[in-house]
N, C-alpha and C positions, 0 to 999 in steps of 0.2 A: 558371408558375402552377399551384397545387395544384388537382387535379380530384378530385371526389368519386366519379365513376362511378355517380351516382345515377340510378335509373330512376323515372319518374313513377308515382304511385299513392297509395294511402291505407293507413295502418297499420290492420290488421284489428281492433285493440283499441279504435279510436275509437268513442266513444258518440255516435251521431247524435241521440239523444234530447235532447241539450243544445241542439240547433239547431232553428231554425224550418225549415219546408219550403224557403223561399227560400234560407236560408243553406246548407242541404244541397246544393241545386243549385249554388250558387257554389263550394262545396268540390269537388264532383265535376267541375265544369268546369275548375278550376285544376289538378286532379290528372290531367287527361286527357293532357297533353303535356309540361309544363315543371316540375311540382312534385311532390314527395312529401310528403304531409301526415302529419306525425309524431304530432301530438296536438292536442286541442281542449279548451278549458276556458272556464268562465264567469268573468267578472271584474266584481265590483261595485265601483264607484268613484264617489265624489262623488254618491251617491244615484241613480246610473244603472247599468244592467247591460249588459255587452257580451259578445259571443262572440269569443274569441281563438283563432286557428289559427296553428300553427307550420309553416312551409313550407320544405322542404329543396330547394335548386335542383338541377336537372340540369346537366350540363356546359355545355350551350349557354348557359344563363343565366350561369354562372360566367365563361365566356370573353367574353361580351358586356358584362357589368356588374360584374365583379369581386366577385360575391357568392359566398361560400364557406360561411358559416354559415347557420343557419336564419333566415328572415325572418318577422317577426310580421305577421299580418293582423288588424286590428281591424274587427269588423263592428258597426256602430252602427245599430240598428233604428229610430231616431228620424227624424221628418220634417225636423227642423232640426238641422244639424250645427254644433257649436261647436268652435273650435280647442283648447279645453282637454281635449277627448277624447284628444288626443295624450299628455296627462299619464299616461294608463294605462301607457304604456311605461316611464315613470320608476318606476312602482310594481312593475315586473317587475325581477328581478335579472338584467339583460341579460348581465353578464359571467359570472355563475355558470352561467347557462343556455346560455352560448356562443352568443348570438344576434348577428345583424348589428346593430351599434349605429347606423350612419349612415343606415339606411333602414328604411321600413316601408310596408305597404299599408293603406289605409283604404277600407272599403266602407260606403256610407251610403244611406239612402233620400232624402236631401236632394239634389234635382236641381241645386242651386246649389253643391255641395261644392267644385268646382274654383275658383270665384271666392272662396269663403270662405278656402280654403287659400292662394291667391295673395296675397290681402290680408294674411294672417298672415305669410307668408314675407317680404314686403317689409320688415317691421319686425322680423323675427326671423332675421337672417342666419345664426345658429349652429344653426338648427333642422335636424332630419333631412331627408333627401330623402324626401318623402311622395308615394306614388303613389296618387291617389284614383280611385275609380270608384263609380258608383251600383249598387244592387242590380239595377236594371232593365237597365243597360248590359251587365253581365256575363251576366245570365240570358238576355237576348234576342239576344246576339251570336252569329252563326253563324261568326265568323272566329276561328280559333285564335290569330291574331296580334294580336287586339285588345289584350290586356294587354301584350304585348311592345312594341307601338307606343306605348302609353301610358307604359311604362317608359322608352322611348327619349326621349320628350318630356320627362319629368320628370328623368331622369338627365343627358342630354346637353345640356340647356338650362341647367342649374344651374351657376354658376361657383363651385365649392367653393374655388378658389384666391384668389378676389377679395376675401375678407374682409379688411378693413384695420383694423377696430377690435380692441382687445385681446380675446383669447379668454377668456370667463368659464367656459366648460364644457370638459370633456376631449374632447369629440366630435371636434374638428378640431385638437387640440393634439398636436404631434409633437416629439420630442427634448426635451432639458433635464430629463427626469424625474429623473436623478441629481442635478442641480443643485437641483431643488425639494426632494428628500429631504435633501440636505446642509443647505439653509437651515432646513428644518423641524427637523432634528436639532440644529442650533446653538441654536435656541430651547429645545428640550427639555433641552439641557445648560446653559441659562441664559446663553447667549452672545449678544452683539449681532453684527450683520452688515451688510454693504452690498454691493449689486450695481450695476454700472455698465456702460453700453454706449452705442453710437451710437443715433441715433433709429431707431425701428422695428425694434429687434433682439429685441423680445419681452419687455421688462422687465415691463410690466404684466400680460401673460399669465402670466409666471412667478409674479408676485405672487398672481394668482388661483389658481394651482396650489398655492402654499404655503397659502393660506387653506383650500382644499378638503382638503389633506392634514392640516392641524392640526385641522380640524373632525372628521375621522375618528378623530383621536387624543384627542378630548374637550378640545382646547385652543381658545382663542378668539383670532382675529386681527382687529384693527381697522385697516381701511385709512383713511389720512389723506391726502387730496388737497391737496398743498401749493400747488396753483394757486389755491386759495381761502383757505387758512390764512394766507397772507402778508398778507391784507387786514385781519387783526386784530393787535392788539398782543400781545406775547409772553405776557402774563398771561391775557388773554381767550382766546388760542389754547389754553392749557393747560386752561381750563375747557371749551372746545368739545370737546377730546379726551375729557375725563371724561364729558361728557354723551352723546357718541357711543357710548362703551362701555356706559353705563347703558342707552341705548335698544337697542343691539345685543344685550345680554344679557337684555333684558326685566326689568330690576330695578325695584323700586318707587322712583319718583323722590322720594317723601317722605323716604326715608332719607338724602337728600343735599342737601335744601333749605337746611339750616343754613349750609352753606359756600358757597352759590351767590354771594352778594354779596361774600364775602371775597376773591374773585379780583380785584375792582376796586381793592383796596388792595394795592399791590405788596409791601408789607412782610409781608402775611399769606398770600401766594400759596403759598409753600413748604409751610407747615403744612396749608393747605386741600387742596393737591394730594396730599400724602402721606396725609392722613386719608381722603380720598375713594378713592384708588386702593387703599389697604389694605383698606377696607371692601368694595370691589368684589371683590377677590381672595378675601376671607373668605366673602362671601355666595355668589359664583358657584362657588367651589371649582374654578376652572379657571385654568390657566396662561394668561397674556395676552401677546400679541405686538402691538406697535404697528408698523405699516408706513407709512413716510413715502414716498409716491410723488412724483416731480418735485421732488426735494429742492432743486434750484437756486432754487426760488421763495422759500425761506426761508434761503438761504445768502448770506453776505457777498460783495459784489462781483458777484453775479449776480441778486439779487432786484430787482424793480422798485419795491418798497416801501422807502422811505428808511431807516426804523429797522432793517429786516432787512439792507438793503444795506450800511449802515455797520458792521454786526456787533453793535451794542448789543443788539438783541432776540435775535439768534442766541445770544450768550453766555449771557444770563440764562435763556432757554428751555431750553437744553441742560444748564445747570448743575442745574436742577431735576430734569430727567429722569434725568441721570446719577447724581445723588445718591440718587434712589429705587432705581435699579438696584443701587447699592452697599450700601444700608442696608435693603433689603426684608426685613422680619422675618416675613412670612407664609410659609406652607408652599408657596404657589404660586410658580411662576416668572414673572418679568416681564422682558422684553427688548424690543429694538427692531430693526427692519430698515429701512435707508434705501435708496432706489433712485433713480437718475437717470443723467444723462449725464456730469456733471462731479463728480469726487471731491474737489475742492479743500476741501470741508467737513471732511475728515479729514486733509488733507495739510499744512495750515499750522498751525504751533505756536501762534501768537498771533493774536488777532482784537481789533481796537479797543482795543489796549493791554492786553489781558487774555489769560490762558492759554486756549487753545481747549479746551473741556471734552471734546470727542470726538476730539482729535488722536491719530491712530494707535491708536484704541481697538480697531481690528481691521484686518486687511489687506483692501483692496478686492477684491471678486470681479468680474472682468470676464466678461461673458456670452460664452461661446465660440461660434464659428460652428458651423453644422451640418457634420458630417463626411459622408463618402459614404453610410454606412449610414443616417444619420438623414434625409438628403435622399432617398435611395432609398425609404425607408419612406413618406414623405409623398407623393412624386411617384407611386409605384406604387399606393398605396392610393387616394388621391383621384383621380388620373388614371384609374385603372381604372373607378371609378364613372362618370366623364365620357366614357368611350369611348376613352381614350388608354393605350397601352402604351409607356411610356418605356423605351427600351433602355438598357443599362448604359453604353454609350459616350456617349450623350446626357446621361445623369445626371452622369457624370464631368465632361463639358464644362461643364454648368451650374454644378456646384459650383466648378470652377476659375474660370470667368468671373466669378461673383458672390461668390467667397470664402466660400461657405457662409452668406451673409447670408440669413436666412429670408424676410424680406419681398421681397427682390429675386428670390429663387427662385420664390416664390409669384406675384409679378407677371409674371415671365417666362412661367410656366405659364399664368397667366390670359390673357396676350396670345395664346398659342398657341390656347387654347380659343376666344377671340373671333374669331380670324382664320383658323383652319384650316377649309378649305372641303370637304375630302374626307369621304366617308361614313364614319361610325364604326361599329364600333371600328377604330382605325388605329394603326399603329406609328409612334412618333416616334423616329427614329434620329438620329445625329449630323448628317447632312446636312439633314434636315427642321428640326432645331433651329437650325442655323446660318442657314438661310434666314429663319426667323422672328426670330432675334436681330438680323439686319441691320436689319429694319424696326422692331423695338423700340427700337433705338438711335437711329434717324433720326426717329421720331415725336416731336412736341413734347410729347405727353402720355405718352410712353414713359419710357425709362430716365432721361433728363436731369432730370426733375422729382424723381425719387427720389434722384439723385446730389446735387442741391442740398440736399435735406432732410437727407441723411446728413452732408454736409460742413459744414453750417451750424454744427454743434457746434464743430468745430475753428476755423472762420473767426471765430466769436464769442468763444471762450474760450481757444483755444490758437493764437494767431496765429503763433508761431514754428514750431509743428508743422505748421500749414497751409502756411506758406512752404516748409518742408522737402518737403512733398508736391509742391508745384508745381515745386520744383527737380528732384525725381526725375522728374516728368512731362515737364519741359522738357529732361531729360537733361543738366542742369548738374551733372555728376558731381563736379567739384572742390569747388564750394561745398557741395554736399550732404555730401560726406565730411568736410569741415571741421566742419560743424555736428553731424554724427553722432557725433563724438568726445565730445560732451557728452551724458551719459546722460539727463538730464532732458528733452532735446528728442526723444529717440527712444522714451522710456518709454511715453507715451500712444499713440503710433502703433502700437507693438507690442501694447499691451494691448487696444486697440480692434480688433485683428485686421485693420488696413488694410495693414500691411507686415509682412514677416518677414525674418529674417536668412538669408543664403545665403553661398556661397563665391565669388561673383563678385567682380569688381574693385570694384564699387560697395559690396558688402557687404549690400545689402538690395534687395528687390523688392516690388512691389505684390502683396498677397495677393488683393485684389479687382481682378481684371483689368479689369472693366467701369469701375471708378473711374479706373484708369490711362488707359483709352481716352477717357473723358470729359474728364479734366484735360488730356490730351495734345491733344485737340481744342480745348479752351478756350484753351490756351496754345501752340497750334501755331505761332503767329507770334512767339513769344518765344524760341524755341530759337536758340542760337548757330550760325550757318551759316558754314562755313569756305571752301566752294568757290563759284566764280562760277556754276557750274551750278545749285547749290541756291538761290543768291540769285535767279538768273534765273527759276527755276521759281516761287518765291514771288511775285516781281514780276508775272509773267504771270498767275498764278492770281488774285491780288488785284485787279489792274487789270481783268481780265475780269469778276470778280464785281461790282466797282463800276460798270463800264460797263453791265452788264445791269440792275442796280438803278436806275441813273440813267435808262436808257431808259424804264423803267416810270414813274418819278417825273415826268420831263419830259412824257411822253405824257399822264398824268393831270392834271398841274397846268396845262398849256397849255389843255386842253379845258375843265376846270372853271372856269378864270378868264376865258378869252377866248371860249369857244364854239368849236364844231368848225370853222367856216369860217375864222375868224381864226387859230385854232391851226394849221390846215393850212397857211396862208400863211406862218406863222412857221417851221415846220419845213422847208418847201420852200426858203425864203430861206436857211436854215442849210446845207442839203445842196447845193442847186443854184444859189443866188443869186436875186435878185429877178426877174430876167428870165424865169425859168421858172415863175413862179407861175401865170400864165394857162394855160400848156401842160400842167401836171400837176395841175390842180385837180380833175380827174375821177377821180383815183386815191383809193382808200379811205384815210382818215386813218391807220388802224392799220398799213397796209402800210409807211408811211415809217419805222416803228420796227422793221421786220424787216430785220436786217443781211444776210439772204440776198437781199433784193430791192432794197435801197438802201444806198448807202455812208454809213452813219451811224456815225461813230467817236466815241471819247471826246472828242476835241477839238471835234467838231460839237456834242455835247451841252453842253460847257462854254461854247461861243460862244453857244448859244441861251439858256442860263441867264443869262450876263452881259448879253446884249442886253435881256432882259426880267427883270432882277433885281428889279424892283418886285413881281413876283408870286412870287418865290422867297426873298426876304430873310427872311421869317418862318420858313421851313423851315430855313435854314442858320444863322440867328441871328448873323451877322457882317456887317460892312460889306463893300461890293463890292470894295474894294481888297484886304482880307484874303482874300476868297474867290478873287480872281484869283491871288494869290500861291500859295495852296494848290493851285489847279487847275494852275498852271504847273509847280509842283514835281512833282505826280503825273504829269503828262503828260511831264515831262522824263525820268523813269525808264521807258524802254521796254525794249528788248532789250539785255542786257549785251553780246552779241556784236556789236551795232551800233557799239560804241565801240572805240577802239584800245587802251584801258586798262581794267583791271578796276575794278569798282565798289568803293570803299573801305567799310570797316566803318562809318565815320562817315556817309557818304552813304546807306548802306543803312538805318541807324537813322533818318535823316531821312525816308526813304521810308516806313518802318514807321509813324512818327508821323503822317504825312499820311494814309496809307491807313487807319489806325485811326480818324482823325477822320471821314473820309468814311463808313466802315463804321458808325460809331456813329450818325451822322445818318440814314443810309439804313435802318438796322435799326429805327428808330422809326417809319418811314413805312409 
């Protein structure tokens, strides 16, 4: 970590005449131990006047809060604080002045400032870390640690990794800057483009980055959300796009009203669209980029709207847009960028019996995963503000485990933030990370829900590729290698960054190790087992799990249906016989289901269920004879070494089928 070797104090050139007496006291207190005040200025903003101070941190602050550059202090002398006061920072050239972008201090005379800011932050997850205090708090405080403690509260309680919505600002955006520049340059060169990636890889955040970049270059980018566009017919969708651009550029609507109704006549749509778009380009004098997000919603075969799904609307819609791209006679550039998870819109040559207007119009750009340097930048910077020092070995392990997937890395770091109990700042080495990772994998709200989200794309649209992944996870090497010889099956898996080629016997391995672990867990009972020892281990593991779940089910169902007294009699009858009911009725009901105290076996539970099947039938949803057959088969497969011959593959598959049936029923209870 870079240290400034700054000593506290005040720049002798500062003009204290700019400040009130209270503000002078605040500055002197801050400069006493932890800050060097470099300059002060007055800032008039939105009909209000504020005092602005620039504070350079001493090394202690740098080490504890990862603050290296100067921090802005806004002093608001008003009795009522409004969150828009923070906009003063946006009026400063933070990058040019080399100021800390992610945090600031705010002093106010409003005693309710903390509550005001807390309410603001709840709905503004991308806002800076704001450390608030009142004039009175800092002036009257006799504790040098007052501000440090307030900083700890604000910095260490904020989950900067937990943001899941697309990032509209640059503040918490990391990596992919080269990709954003590449996409912006394609537009400036009058080229169309498309970006694709798995769910939550940052597509929409990249789009916002392109919009910001083009805005700085005096171009205009119009974002089109296809999640709602598909609700309209192709011709009305084109009109919607035109009017979105008109509104975004603040053009006078009266210049375009003549063509408004023309879009309802499909024979006049092409002329209306070309006239309107040409006029927009002429009046605005700006290059225009149309960005279609969630393109699957207007793509044939994936849209939920019939005319788009059949491809009829798709073909007509893109014929019009492509035609304008080719015949644009204005001086301004016009192009489009499509973004989504599924690139089939540019992969198939024909749609609904017609040529696909955008077939191979450009090579799809797949969003690359984070490399080590990008992950290190994000984890080090955000983690530093939150009191975590991620060591290089830990960062390397995180990148390997999650294949550089940005959301997964963020969520792993967020999990560490929410579950780390030690006092901060703290080092997160490889060992500490591994301990947290185990829990992240096991928790229901942990990695598994993100794995399902990511794999859903393949499961829905690329079933062959999804099957290949499961084969790799199940270690069915022979079948995987057969399918891998067909390039089309392997293309998307490689492009999405899920697997990569290697020199092993298989030829490929999971790039996202966490997905491999997840799928291996999901399909752990589908692997081909060759030895009796492996088969025995699975049989014992699954029978044990089923027995444990059945104990819980029987215990609950007997008591809820029969009452505790009768339920106790039933379980005593099953374990010891009817003659012992009177002798053991004083024992606690729950104790009978503890295998350490009573001999309650899998067969005992099955006998109980069969005897009182009237209260279990609705749970198992089969007739009693079928249940008995399944129970007998499961109980038949006990220890392999108890038999004189090995269990055959056929018998083992029968066991797996029965075990899966019971596990499926019990998992729902």
